[in-house]
N, C-alpha and C positions, 0 to 999 in steps of 0.2 A: 712188696717187690719181690719177685723170684729170683734167686741166687744167678747172678750174671745178667740179669736183665736191666737195661739202663733205661730210665725214663727218658735222659736228655739226649741220647743217641738219633731219636727220630728225627731231631734239628739240625743235625750235622750235614753241612753243605748248603744250608739256606742262606741267601744273600739278602742281609739285613741292612745293607748300605742305602736302599732307598728311605728307611726309616730315618736314618740319621741326615739324610740330604733333607728332608721334608723340615727339619728346624735347626738350622744352622746357628741360631742365636741361642740355642739351649744353654742355661746356666748348669753346667756340668758339676755334679757333685763327684769329687774325685774318691778313689780308695787309696788311702794311704796305708801301707804296711810296715810294720816293726816287729821285732822278735823278742818275745818275752821269756827268760830262762825262771821256770817255776819253781817254789822252794823244793819238789823232789828231784830237781833236774831235767824235767821234761820241758821240751821247746815248745812255746806256742806262738804261732803268727796271728798277730791282732790287726785286723782291717779296721779302719776309723774311715768313717763317710763324712765328707765334710766340702761343702761347696764353696767355701772361703767368705760367705756372708755371715751376717749377725740372726740372731733368732727370730726376726722378722720375715728372713727368707728361708723356710725349712729345705732341708735336704729333699730332692725329688729323683724319681728314677725315669730320667728320659732315656730316648735311643743312645745317644753317646756315653751317657753314665752307666747303661747297662752293659754297652759294649767294653768298655773299660774295666768294668769289675768283673764281667766274663773273663777277660783275659788274665787280670790279676788272679782269679780263682783257679785257671788252667796252669799258672806258673807254680802255685802252691799245690797243686794236685802233684805236678812234676817234683816239686820238693819232698812231699809226702812219699812219694815211689821212691826217692834216692835216702828215704829215712832222716832228713835234716830238720824236720818237724814231726811234733807228735800230735798236733792237734790245729786246728783255725779256730779263730773267734772273729766276730764282726760287733762292732757299735757304732755309735754316732758321735757327732760333735755335740758339743754342751747343751744339754735339753732336748736335743732331738735326735731321734734315729732316722727316721724318714717318712715324708707325707705321701708316699705312694708315687703313683705313675703321675708326671705332668701333664695335667688334663687342659691345660691352658690352650693348647693347640690341636687337643683331641678332636673338637667340633670341626676341625679343617681338612680332615684325613679324606683324602680324594676318592677312595675306593674300598670296598669291603677286604680287597687283597691286601692293601695297606694295613687295615685294621686288625686282618690274621696276623701279618707279620708282628705287630705290636705284641700281640697276646703270645707268639711263639717265642720271641726274644725274651719276654718275662720269665717264663718258663724254661727256655735254656739257660738263661743266667742264673736265677735262684734256684733251679734245681740243680745246679752244679753243687750247693751247699751241702747236699745229700749224697754226694759220689765223690768225695774227695779222697777216699782211702783211708782217711782218719776223721775221728769226731769232730762236727763242727758245734760252736756254740755261738749263739745271737745273745747280746747282752744289750737288753731294749734300756737305754738310759734316758729316754725323754719320748715326746711325740712319736707314735707309731700308728700309720693310717694306712689301708690297703696294702702295697706292696710293702710297707714298712713292717706290717704284722707278717707277712708272708715271708719275710727273710726269716722270720723266727720259725714260720713253720716248715719251713724247708730244712732248718739245720736240726741238728742231732739233739741238741739240748737248748734250754731258753732259761734268762734270768732276766728279772725285771726290776728296776728302780720302782721302790714304794710311793714315791712322790709323782710318778708319769701321770698327767692329769688326762690325757687322750689317748685311746687305745680303742682302734674299731676297724671293721671292714664296711667302710659307707657305701659300696657300690651299687648295692640295690637301691639305695637312696637314689642315685644319681643314673638310675636307667639301666645300669649293666649287672656285671657278676664279679665275683673276687677270681680273676682269671689268671692268677699265676700260682694255682695251688691251693688257694683257700677253701674252694668248696669240696675238695678232696680231704686236704690235710686236717683240717679244724675237725670234721667229726669222727675222723680214725683216731687224733689225739684225745678228743674232751667228751666224746659222745655224741649221738645225734641231737638230744635235747639241748645241750649247751651249745652246740653249733647253731641249731635254730635261732638260738637268742642272738647271737654274735652277728650271723650272715643274714637272716631275715628280719626277726622280731625288732631290733635296735634300729637297725636303717629306717624301718617305717615307722618307729616311734620319733620322728623328726630328727633322725641321725643322732640317736643317743649313743655317747660315748662311754668306754669303760675306764676306770682309774686302773693304776697298777696292781693296788691290793684285789680287785675285784677280778682282773685276767687271772692274778694267781690262783684266787679262789676256785675259778671256773677250771684251773689244770692248763692252762694255756701256756704258764711258765713254770718251771721245774722249782725255781728257787726265787726269792724275794730278801731284797737289801735295801738299808737305809741310803739315801742319796748323799751323804757325806762320806761313805766308804763303799760305795756302790762297785767300782771297779776293782778295789781291792778286795772286797768280799767275793766278787764274782771269779776272780782270778784264783784266790783260795779254793773256790768251791770246785772249779773247774780242774784244779790240781787232785782234789778228791777223788773226782769222778774218774780221772784218769789213771789214778794209783789204785782205784778198786775202793778204797775208804769209804767212799758215799755212793750208796747204792739208789739209785733215782726210782721210786715209786710213782706211779702215775694211776690214782685210785679211779680217774674219770674215763679212761682209756676203755673204749666199748669192748665187753666179752661176747662170747658166744651167745648167751641167752638176748641180750640186747639186739643183735644183729639179726637172731632169728624171730622175736617178738616185737620188741619195743620200736625198732627204727622204723618199720612201714607205718605202724599206727601214730607215730610222732609225726611224720611228714602228711599224713591223711588230715590229722586234726590241723595242723600249720595250715594246708590248703583251705580247709573249710574257713577257718578263722579269718585268713586273708582274704577269701572270696567273700564274706559277710562284711568285711569292713570296706575294702574297696572295689570288690567286683572282680570283672576278669579281664579288663582293659589292659592294665598295666602289665607288661611282658616279663620284667627283670625278676619279680619275687618267684614267678611260675619257674623261670628258666633255672634261676637259684635251686628251688625245690628240687627239680628234677635232677640236677646234678649231685646236690645232697643224698637222694634217695639211690643214685647209681653207685655213689661212693662206698655204699655196704659192702658191695662185692667186686667193683671195678679194681684193676690194676692200677699202679700210679701212672704208668705208661698211657693206658685207655683214659684214665681221667684227665690227664693233661691234654690228651687230643682232643676230648670233649670239650673242656673249658676253651681250649682255643675256637672253637666252631661256634659255641655260645658268645664268646666276647666279641669275635668279629661278627656277627649277626646283629648284636645289640650295639655295638659302636659305631656301626653304619647305618645304624635305624634312626627313625623319626623320634622316638621318644629319647635316646640319650641326647640328641642335639635340643630338644625341648628342655631335657632336666638341667643341661648346662646351662641354657638362657635362664631358666627359672632360677637357678643357683646364682647366678651373677646378679640377678634382680635383687634377691634377698641379701647376697651379701656385699654388694656393692652399690645400687641405686638406692636401697632401703636406707643405707646408712648416709648418703648425700642426696636427701630429697629435693627434686625438682622445685624451683621456685623460693626455698626456703630463705628469708631474710637473716642479715647478719646476726649471729647469736648475743653478739655484744649489746642488742637493742632489747633483750629479754628483761622482764621486770622479775626481780627476785622474789621468789614465792617464801614467805615466811609463815603463813598460815593459809590454811585450805577450809572453806565452807561449801558442804554439801546440802542443797535444797532438797529434801525427802529423806525418808528413813525407811522405805521398802526395800526389797531384795537387791534391786540394782544400785539404787543410793548407798546402800550399806557396802556392798562389794566396792563401789568407787571410795569410800572412806577408808575400807581395809587397805585397797591397794596404794591411797595417797600418804596413809600414815606409815607404810610398811617402806615403800620407795623412797620418798622425801624426809621422812623422820621429822616431820614439822606438825605442830597443831593442827588438829581437825575437827571442825566442831558440824554436826549434823542439826538439821531442824525438821518439824512437819509440824501437821496442824494440831496436834494435841499430844501429852507427855506419854501417853501409854505407847503411842507408835514410836516415838523418840526411844522410849525404854526398850521397845522390841527390837530396834535397829541396834541399839548398845548392845543390848544382849548378844545378837548375831555376831557382830565384830569381836566380842570378848570370846565367844565360842571358837572362832576361827582362828583367832590367836592362840587358843587353847590347845587346840588341834595341831599347829604348827610347833608347838612346845613338844605335844607329845610324840611328834613323828622326828623329833630331834632337828628341825631346819631352824629353830631360834634357840637362845639361851634363856634361861629365867629371868636374867637381867633385862634382856631385849624385849621379853613378854610383858614384862613389870614396865619399862619404859613407854613401850607401844601403846598399851591400856590407857596410861597417864596421859598420853598426848590426846586423847580421843574423847570430846565431850558431847553432850545433846542439850538442846534448849529448843524451847517456843517461842523465845524472845529475840527477833531479827538484831536487835543491839548488839548482840554478842559477836555478829558478822562485821562490826565496824573496823576491826584491824584486820580483815583477811585480805590478801592479794589476790586470791583466787578463788571464785566462787562457781561452782557448777552444779545445774539441775539435773535432777532425774525425776521429773512428775509426769503425770498423765500426757500423753502424745495429742494433745489439743493445742491449737496456737492460742485461744484464748487465756488457756491456764498457765501456757508458759509465760505469755507476755505479763500476766498478772503478778506471778510469783518474782520474775525480773523488776517489775515497777516497785512491788513492796521492798525488795532488799536495797535497792539503789538507793533510797532515800537513808540508808545507815552506812553506806561503804564508801571508801575514797573515791574521787573523781577517776582516779587511774588504775581502780582495781579491775583485773578481766573477770567478763560474765562469759561462761561457755554454758553450751546447751549440748544437750546429749541426742538431740533429735535425730531420728533415722531418716525422716522424709520432709519435715515442715521446713518452709523457708526460715533460714537464720535471719535473713535481713528484716522479714516482719517480725520475726520474735523480738527483735530489738528495736523497731520502729517506733514505739512509744516512749523510748527512754530519752532521759536528758542527754545521755552520752551514748549514742548506738555505735560509735566506733569502737567501743571496748568489746563488744560482742562477737564471739568466735565460735564456730561449730566444732565439736570435740566429740565425734561420734565412734563410742566404744562398739565392740562385739561380744556377745555372748558365748562362753562364761569369760566375765571380765579378766579373771586372774589368767587365763589361758590364753584366750585369742589375741596374737600378736599386732593387730591392725588397730590404728585410729586414723578416721578421716577427719582432717584439718579443714574445715570450711570456711573461707574466707568471703565477705561480702564486699559490695563497691566501698563500704564505709570503713571497714577492719583496717585499723592502723599497723604499721609494720610491727609497731611495739607489742601489741597485743597477738599478732600472728607468730613474731619471734618467741614471745612467752610460751604460747599453745605447743610449739614446736619443741623448744626446750624442754617442757614439762612433759611431754610424751616421750622423750628421750630418757629422761629422769624415771620414768616410770618403767622403763625397759621395754618401750613398744615401738613400732614401725611407724611413723605417720606419712601419709600421702596428702598434700594439699589440693582440694578440690574448690572448684566456684560453686556458688550457692545456686543449686539446681536441683529439681525434684529427685529424690533418691540417692544424690552424689553419684558414687561409683556403683558400689556392690548393689543395694536396692534396687537401682535402674536396671543393671544387667538381670538381677534374678526377677524382677517384676515382669520383666520381658518373656522370660522365661516360665514364668508362673502363669501369665496371662495366654501364652499360646497353648499350655497344658490345659487350662480350665476350658479355654475354647474348643479345643479337640474334644475334651468330656462332654462339653454341652452340645456337640455335633454328633455324638453317639459313640464317638471312638472308645474300645474297650481301655481301662486304666492299665491293664498287662500291656497294652499296644504302646501306650504312652511311654512305659517304663521302658520299653524294648527301644524305642525311638531316641530317647537320650542316653542309653548305656555308653555307645562310642564317646561320649564326653568324658566318661572315667569319674563321675564324681562319686565320692565316698558313699553316697546313700542314694537311693531313688527318690524323684522330685514329689511324692507323697510323705514319705517318711520325713523328709526336710521340712513339709509344710507342717507336719504335726510337730516337729520339733521346735521351730520357729514360732509356732501357734497360729491357728486358723484366723483368730481374729487380727492379727497382727498381719497375715498375709492379704487380709480381705482390704484392710485400712491402707497398706503399701499399693495395692493394686488400684483401688479409689484414687489414691493421691496422684497415681500416674495417669490414670485416663482422665482426670480433671486437667490435668496439665497437657497432657497429649492424647485427645480422644481420638484421633484417627489412628493411633498406633498401638495403642494399650487397651485390650480387652476389657470390657467391665463384665463381672461375672455375678449374676444374681444367685447363682448356685451356691458359690463361695461365700455369700454374704448368709446363706441361710446354714451353710456347713459350720460357720463359726460360731452360730449360735448353738446348734447341735452339738459340737463339740469335738468330734473325731471323723476320722476318714477310715482308718484301719480297724479291723477287730484283732485283738490279742488275747491269749491265753494267761491264765494266773500268775505266769512269770515274767509278763511282760512281751512274750515274744509273738511277731506279726504272724496270725493264722491268714489273714486274707482282707479283702476290703469289707467294713462294716456294711449288712445287708439295707440297714435303714439310711447311711448316708449315700448310698449307691441310688437308693431310692429318692432322695433328694435330688440328686443328680439328674435322674430320670425326668422328673417333672418339668426339667427346662429343657429336655430335647427336643426340638419341634418337630413335627410330623414331615416325613421324608428328608430329614438330616443326613448328610452323607458323612460316614464315618472315614477317618484318614487311615490310612496304611502307616506303618513305622517308618518306611521311607520316606513317605510324602511328607509326614511330621516333621521327620529330622531335617529334610532339606528347609522347610517352613521356618522351623525355628533358627537353625543355621542362617538363613538369608535375614530373619529378622534381627538376630543378635548382631549380624555383619553390619547391617544398615543402623542399628541403634549407636552401636560403638562407632562408626564413621561419623555419626553425628554429634557423638559426644567430643570427638577430636575436633571435629569443625567448630563446635562452641567453646571450645577450649576448656572443656570440664576440668580436665588435667592436661599436662605439658605433654605427653605421649602416649602411646599404646603401651609401653612399656609400664606406665604407672597403674594401668587398668588391669594388666595381668598381674602384678604386684598385690593390688587390691584384691583381687579374687583368688588369688594363692594365700595371702594372709588372712582373709577376712570371710573367705566363703570354702575355704579347703579346697580350693580347685588342684587337681593333683600336678605335682611335678612334672610328672613324666609328659603331661600334656603340653606344659610350658605356659598355663595360663589357658585363656580361651582365642587369642588373635592369633597366635601361630596356627593353632587348630582350625580357624576359619579359612586363612589362607590355604593349607593343606589341602582343605576339604573341596576348594574352589568357590566357597561362598562369596568371599572378598571380590573375586573376578566377576561374579555374576552379579554382584547387587553395586559396585561402584567402578568396576572396570579396571581394578588395581590391586595390590596387598598391603596388608598392614605392615610388614618387614620386607626389605629389600637387601639384600637376596632374602628369600623363603628360609624360616628355620626347619630345615628337612632333612632328612638322612640321605646317603648316597643312592641316587637315582639309577 
């Protein structure tokens, strides 16, 4: 910032009272000030942020909080000018600096103008930390998110507690940008590559947080101290800085070479990487990239004004509202599943049996032994298959050990808990048995009938079927009431969703055990009724069927990709089909056509493609070059003479209306309790983007709901300020 230039001066005279009036019930984080005389005799004014609540209610920076802090900083600036204090420091209550802006009411902003005021108030307040006339210090003593991190960025110097568990700028994850200085100050403090990691990459990795140690390593903090003496050490360090005994070095601060060469290159690489992963529908990552790029040469005043406009645009838009909706689903609804019975009814699981020893079954066994810490036994048709499964599990445990994620003792314990057998009598004391065998009804019926003769009458039988009837799987058993669907998504260790399927016969004990077990596995469970495809596969089957119908009507695959682009899916439908597996896609489509022949398309081309094995042509490195010519020749065989190809717009509306119709039917059939559960399933089980809020808010916004059933899935609709 040039001498005499104030970034905060541009906010003088703005009336922020409409913001305060918007939330009269704000839990105010107060700014308590006390003077501390340092060992050198210099006087420090220490601000402690505290909302008067315990650690379960973090400090937040709402309008009234910021207004109070702004007034306190003005008083301290006057004291600094009068030579009463030599420095100002700011810290938080125990374990918490601040969790950033209070977004609990942000989704209710009535206009873009109010959103702009929110951005401006944050800059006007936190920007004062850099314009006090004396050095300012931020002591990050605990949780710091969003505005909590920007408190430090706006200060002259920063210390951090080594035990800080969560330090992040999560805004891009929520469909907005770090709007109180973060997009400008971060790259100018730690360099563009580190800033890209914190501002863009980590939020897009399901909101990855930094630890205090990692934040220090990246250069976001100038000093790091242990928790037991954090404040004492920070004060001593501050004294050293003020007296000149400590010279602060910032090795990550960008120099001329980085600004001239590396800066734009890093932005370009990030842009291409995000586009390849997410496409171009999500707005917040690209607005953040634009601000980070401009930070190379902007003044602080210019950068703050640009952040104001970007935040106002995004916070008043559709994607932020949808993101908050999705965030609430994952943080609240997923933790209180609709229809879940009393946890006290759950049977204690002391031993797990896994029928099958292939890749999926072995992944199950590994997950159960890691999370439940109970004996797990796997079985298969012959000992060689069992041994292969055991070798895989042991190898994965070794990988966890090598990465430092488990200790040697835990590695040994886990391996000792896993065993294999071809004798079903070894399942006799299992409380929970899950099958992972071929997706064919007779096969699943047979393996359950075989094991039932050895296990206790109250042991739970769980099936991982993705589309078969759970009731039919258990129909031939002596105790079908113990059977429950327990549908994982691939990869098992990563995907957070389990669809728990109850039949008309499933007992409350079996259902409760499934829900408690899912939670113990650290998965989110949604209860569905026993219907073809449950939730995720029924929605995806509708999408798949419409895409294959379009292909077999002569619509170019590029047009199909263009048609579904506004859904914001992380990959195009053909890449998704290859990832899932063409044979699985064909099987799922057959299942749904058999159940609902008038609504789900049967694709002879997909059957042939499943045998051929691929749709896309790839180079030696696995990069997609285009569509495989032989695969396209297979498709063309099934395009009838005189077929009429669809335009992207026509196909998009047909897909939107088809999805709105199918989801409306699912809700009428009470497949799940509410539209929120369908969105939760698609976000957690199919990677549907947060910024879209799942599928139902999107269908409302584009008018499909109104066209199909004359209403909306959500009242009021989840939309930005119109």
